[in-house]
LUMDRENMI-77529 format. One record per residue: residue in three letters; x, y, z of N, C-alpha, C, O in turn. Coordinates in steps of 0.02 Angstrom, whole numbers, plus 50000, padded with zeros to 5 digits. Example, Ala and Ser with C-alpha at 12.3 -4.5 7.8 and 13.67 -1.06 7.14 Angstrom:
2
Ala506604971650390506154977550390506604983550390507124983450423 Ser506424988850354506844994750357506455000250394506705005750402 
//
This chain:
241
Met498445051649267498665045349296499425045349300499775046949252 Lys499675043449357500395043349368500655036349355500375031549380 Cys501175035749315501455029249298502125028349331502525032949334 Phe502255022349355502905020649384503265016049336503025010649320 Ile503855018249312504255014349266504475007849299504685007949357 Pro504445002249264504694995949294505404996749320505824999849286 Phe505554994149379506204995149409506604988749411506664985449463 Cys506854986949353507314981249347507004974749373507344970449401 Leu506344974249362505984968149383506114966549457506264960849475 Met506044971849499506164970949570505694965749601505824963149654 Leu505134964449566504644959949596504774952649580504324948549588 Met505364951049559505534943949550505694941049618506164937049627 Val505284943349667505294941049736505974941849769506104938849821 Met506394945849739507054947349768507414940949786507734940449839 Leu507344935949742507654929349752507404926049816507714921549843 Gly506814928549839506514925449899506864927449963506774924250015 Cys507264932849961507674934350020507574941550043508054944750063 Leu506974944050042506844950750067506914950950142506684946350177 Gly507224956150167507274957050239507784952550271507774951750332 Gly508234949450233508734944950262509294948750295509364954750287 Arg509704945050332510274947950367510834949350318510964945150275 Gln511174955050324511714956850279512354953450300512464952150359 Thr512784951950251513444949150265513974953550234513844957250186 Thr514574953150261515124957150236515334954650167515424948550158 Gln515414959350120515604957450052516144962250027516244967650054 Lys516474959949975516964964349943516584970049909516004969149890 Pro516914975849900516584981649869516264979949802515714982249788 Thr516604976049760516334974449694515714970049701515234970949663 Glu515724965349747515144961049757514564965049786513984963849767 Glu514714969649831514184973649862513834977849810513224978649813 Ala514204980549763513904984749711513444980649666512964983349638 Glu513584974149660513184969949616512604966549652512184963349620 Ala512584967049718512074963449757511384966249742511314972349735 Pro510864962049737510194964449724509934968449783510064966749841 Gln509564973849769509294978149821508594975749839508184974449796 Ala508464975249904507804973149927507294978449910507424984449915 Leu506694976149889506154980849876505994984849939505924990949937 Ala505934981249995505804984350060505964979250113506014973250099 Glu506034981450175506154977050231505664978750287505464984450295 Ile505474973650326505014974950381505324972450447505674967450449 His505174976150500505444974550566504874974450616504494979250622 Leu504814968950652504294968050703504584969550772505134967450788 Ser504204973250812504454974950879503874975550929503294976050909 Thr504044975350993503564976551047503924980651100504534980751102 Arg503534983851144503834988651191504284985351243504774988351266 Gln504124979251263504494975951315504504968451302504144966051258 Thr504894964851340504944957551329504514953451376504424947451366 Ser504244956651428503834953051477503204956951493503214963051502 Tyr502634953351496501994956551508501614952951564501664946851570 Ala501244956751604500844953851657500244950251627500094950951567 Ala499894946451669499364941951645498824945451603498614942851552 Gln498604951351624498064954851588498304961051550497904964951526 Glu498954961851546499234967851514499184967351438499304962051409 Ala499014972951407498984973151333499674972151304500174974351332 Ile499704968651248500344967251214500334970751146500084967951097 Pro500604976851142500594980451078501164978051032501704976351056 Leu501044977950968501554976250918501614981950868501154985850858 Glu502184982250836502304987450786502714984550728503204981050739 Ile502494986150668502884984350608503164990650578502794995450564 Ser503804990650567504144996250533504324993950463504694989050455 Ile504064997350413504204995750343504725000650317504585006650311 Gln505304998150301505845002350274505885001250198506084995850176 Asn505695006350161505705005550088506425005850061506865008650093 Gly506525002850003507175002649971507315008849930507125014349950 Lys507635008049873507885013849834507405016049780507595020349739 Phe506795013349778506315015449727505655017749759505455014949810 Asp505335022749730504645024449749504205018649727504275016149671 Ile503745016449770503295011049750502575012849769502455016349818 Leu502105010249730501395011149743501115004649771501164999349739 Val500815005049830500554999049863499865000449892499645006149895 Ser499534995149913498864995749942498904999450009499314997750052 Phe498465004350019498425007950082498275003150140498585003650193 Val497814998650129497614993950182498194989750206498254988350266 Thr498634987750160499194983350178499704986750222499994983550266 Val499844993150210500394996450245500185001850295500605004850327 Ala499535003050302499315008450346498755006350394498475010650429 Thr498574999950395498054997550441498284991050474498814988450459 Lys497864988550519498034982350554498094976450507498354971150526 Ala497864977150444497934971750396498664970050382498804964650355 Ala499114974450401499834972950395500014966750435500514963450421 Phe499604965150487499744959450531499344953250511499324948350549 Thr499044953250452498624947650431498994940950435498704935950456 Asn499614940850415500004934550414500474933950473501004930750469 Leu500284936950529500664936250591500624929050615500084925950615 Lys501184926250637501194919450664501494919650734502034922350745 Val501134916750782501364916350852501444908950870500994904950858 Thr502024907250898502154900350919502324900150993502574905051021 Asp502174894451025502334893851096503044891151105503414890351057 Val503214889651168503894887451183504074880851150504664879251142 Asn503574876951132503684870551098503694871151022503764866150986 Gly503614877250998503614878350926502934877050893502884877150832 Glu502424875950934501754874750908501414881450894501464886150934 Gly501064881850837500704887950821500134889250869499754884650885 Val500064895450891499514897350935498914899150892498974903350846 Lys498334896150906497744897450866497464904350881497474906750938 Arg497204907450829496904914050838496194913550864495824908850850 Lys496004918750902495304919350922494894922150864494314920350855 Arg495194926550826494864929450767495394932050719495954933450741 Pro495234932650655495734934850606495904942250614495514946250638 Ile496514943950592496724950950590496644953250517497094952450477 Thr496074956050503495944958050434495644965050430495434967850481 Met495624967750371495334974250358495074974150286495434971850241 Glu494474976350276494204976450208494614981050163494854986250184 Asn494674978950100495024982950050494534984249993494604981349939 Pro494044988650005493504989549956493744992649890494214996649888 Gln493424990549837493574993349771493114999349759492554999749785 Lys493355003949718492975010049704493095011949632493645011349606 Tyr492565014349600492635016849531492805024249534492425028249562 Val493365026049504493605032949505493615035649434493865032249388 Met493345041649425493345044649358494035047249340494365050649379 His494255045449280494905047749255494855048749180494735044049142 Gln494965055049159494925056749088494275054349057494265051649002 Gly493735055549093493075053849067492885046549071492345044649049 Lys493315042349099493165035249105493145033149178493475036049221 Ser492735028149192492675025449259493175019649267493135014649231 Val493635020349314494175015449323494105011949390494035015249442 Arg494115005349389494045001349451494705001549490495224999649463 Cys494675003749552495295004949591495215002449663494675000649686 Ile495785002349698495805001849770496185007949796496555011149759 Arg496095009349859496455015049888497195013349892497385007849911 Gly497615018149873498325016949869498745020949918498495025449952 Phe499375019349919499865022649963500525022949926500745017849899 Glu500835028749924501485029349890502045029249942502095033749984 Leu502455024049939503035023549982503635026549945503855023849895 Lys503875032149971504445035449938505085031549951505155027950000 Ala505555032249905506205028849912506525030649979506575036549996 Gly506735025650016507065026750080506605028550138506845029450194 Ala505955029150125505485031150177505325025450224505395019550207 Gln505105027250284504895022250333504165023250350503935028850362 Gln503795017850351503085017950369502975013250428503215007550428 Val502625015750479502525011850540501775010550550501365015050543 Val501605004350566500905002550579500884998450644501324994450657 Ser500354999550683500324996650750499724992050759499204992850727 Leu499804987250804499254982950827499194984350902499664983450940 Glu498604986550922498514988850991498634983451044498964984751094 Asp498374977551032498434972351083498394965451051497874963451023 Leu498944961751055498974955051026498464950351058498224945651027 Arg498294951651121497824947351158497124947451127496734942751138 Gln496964952651090496304952951059496224947451006495664945850986 Tyr496784944750983496764939950928497024933050947496904928150911 Tyr497394932651003497674926151024497544925051098497574929751138 Arg497404918751116497374916951187498084915351210498394910751185 Met498324919151258499024918551278499084917951354499204922851388 Pro498994911851380499114910751451499864911551467500264912751422 Ala500034910851530500734911751550501194907251509501044901351498 Gly501744910051487502224906251447502654910851405502594916951408 Thr503074907751365503524911451320503304910251248503144904651228 Tyr503284915651209503034915351141503524918651092503904923051110 Thr503484916351030503874919350976503394921750923502914918250906 Ala503524927650896503084930450844503494932950785504044935550793 Ala503214932150726503524934750664502954935950615502414933150623 Val503074940250566502544941850519502804941750447503364943950433 Glu502394939250403502544939450331502054944350299501454943950312 Met502304948750257501874953650224501864952250149502384952150116 Lys501264951150122501174950350050501044957350021500494960050029 Leu501544960049988501504966949965501374967249890501824966149849 Asp500754968849872500584969849801500844976749779500744981649814 Val501164976949721501444983149695501104984849629500974980549588 Tyr500954991249621500594993749562501024998749524501485001749551 Arg500874999549460501285003949419500945010649403501265015149376 Glu500295011349418499945017549402499515019849461499285015749501 Ser499415026349466498995029049519498555034549491498725037849441 Ile497995035649524497525040949507497365044849571497215041849622 Val497385051449567497155055549622496425057249608496275060249556 Glu495985055449653495275056649640495145064049633495305067949678 Pro494855066149577494735073349565494145075949606493735071949629 Pro494105082549616493525085449650492885083849610492925082849550 Pro492305083549643491685081849609491525086349549491255084049499 Gln491705092849554491565097349498491925095149435491655095549380 Ile492545092849443492935090649385492635084349356492625083449295 Val492405079849398492095073649374491505075349329491425072449275 Glu491085080149351490495081949310490705085349245490405084049193 Leu491205089549248491435092849186491735087849137491635088449076 Glu492085082849162492365077749118491805073649085491865071449028 Lys491265072649123490685069249093490375073549037490155070848986 Asp490365080149048490105084648996490525084148932490255084048877 Ile491185083748941491625083048882491475076548846491435076348785 Ala491395071148884491255064648854490595064848815490545061948761 Arg490095068248843489445068748809489515072648743489215070848692 Leu489895078048745489995082048685490365077948631490205078348572 Gln490855074148653491245070148605490825064748572490945062748515 Arg490325062348609489885057148581489305060048540488975056448502 Asn489205066548546488635069748512488735069648436489245071948411 Thr488235067048401488275066648328487745071048294487625070348234 Asp487455075548332486945080148305487255084548251487745088048264 Ala486975084348191487245088248135487195095648148487575099648119 Ala486725097748191486655104848206487235107548247487335113648251 Leu487615103148277488195105148317488825104448274489085098948265 Ser489055110148248489635109948203490265107848241490305108848301 Pro490765105148206491395103248238491725109148273492035108248326 Glu491665115148244491975121048274491655122748341491995124148390 Val490985122548342490625124048404490785118848457490885120548516 Lys490795112548437490955107148483491655108048512491765107348572 Arg492135109648468492825110548490492885116348539493225115748590 Asp492545121948524492575127848568492275126248636492525128348688 Ala491725122448635491385120748699491835116248741491895117248802 Ile492155111448709492605106948745493205110748773493405109548830 Asn493485115248734494055119248758493865123548817494255124348864 Glu493255126348815493025130548870492955126348934493135128648989 Ile492685120348927492615115948986493295114049013493395113849074 Arg493775112748969494445110948992494775116749029495155115549076 Glu494635122749008494895128649044494595128949115494945130549163 Gln493945127349119493635127249185493955121949230494065123049289 Ile494105116149200494425110749238495105112949264495265111749322 Glu495495116149222496165118449243496105123649299496515123749344 Phe495605127949295495505132949346495335129649413495605131549466 Ile494895124649411494705121149473495305117449501495415117349562 Lys495705114349458496315110849480496785115649516497075113849568 Ser496855121649490497315126549521497065128549590497465129949635 Lys496405128749600496115130549665496225125049716496275126349776 His496245118849692496295113149738496985109949740497075104649770 Lys497475113149708498135109849700498485108349766498885103749770 Asn498335112249819498675111049883498285106549930498495105149986 Glu497705104149907497305099649948497585092549943497785090249890 Glu497595089249999497815082250000497215077749985496715077850022 Arg497255073949932496705069749911496925062449910497515060849902 Asp496435057949918496585050849920496885048449853496685050749799 Leu497355043849859497685040849801497345034149787497195030349833 Tyr497235032749723496925026349704497355022749652497695025849611 Leu497325016149654497725011949609497265007849565496855003949590 Pro497315008649499496905004549454497054997149463497644995049464 Ile496544993049471496624985849481497054982849426497474978549439 Lys496944985049364497304982249307498044984149306498424981349266 Ser498244988849348498954990949347499384987049397499964988549407 Arg499084981849429499474977849476500054974549439499964971249388 Arg500664975749465501264973249432501484966449458501734962249420 Gly501394965249522501614958949551501584959349627501334964149656 Gln501864954249659501844953849732502524951849759502844947349733 Ala502734955349812503344953549847503164950849916502684953249947 Ser503534945949939503414943050005503974945450051504554943750042 Leu503784949350102504264952050150504204948350216503664947650243 Met504764945950241504774942150304505124946250358505674948750347 Ser504804946750415505094950650470505584946550511505674940550500 Asn505894949750559506274946450611505794942950659505184943950655 Ser506054938850703505644935650755505764939150822506324941250836 Ile505244939750861505314942650928505064937550979504624933450965 Thr505354937751039505154933251093504874937451150505164942451170 Leu504314935351177504004938851234503734933751284503564928051266 Thr503694935951345503474931551400502844934351432502804940351447 Val502364930051443501754931851480501814928751549501884922651555 Glu501794932751601501904930351669501264927451699501264925151756 
//
């Protein structure tokens, strides 16, 4: 299990000002300014669209100066647009035809012989950029001719631990170790039990070495959730002709 050291309580919602506009400061003040956990930027390919033309949107997530563990669904699927808000020229919210959601299923992952309840995770490296797209805004909003403004708020849950799901062979071997450790049969001497466990652990290490270059899904233990940051994007204006 990989652990992320707390980073100066970055999740104190960044004073509620994530993704804000920067202002000129003196060098000493700049050095003391709080660093945003991450910033998000909303964009579209053009400012004007024909009546039946698809309106694609894109969110660019720019991570700050720390590696962070977040939900895969939040930063790599259309669920990034869950809290998208579209308003018309009068500032009235445009009602959705259907929600922009994506299931975030939980899964039990074996780790050190124990079953751990997790969700699929994503590691955002320090300074990295992650981009997620929405194919067509019209699929979710009725947008007759007019001018619209759009912005999105992202609720970013951050976790402190991650697990890489092991190959099935390792899962079974770890179960064998757990069974041996629970075995209280007097006919099985401590020395024999210890040798058997050590042999299984050697098999596990051998299998790990064979699979070390394989890319495997990352999972986040539910209990390792550290907190939530609210990221607010810029606003964009677009016209439907």
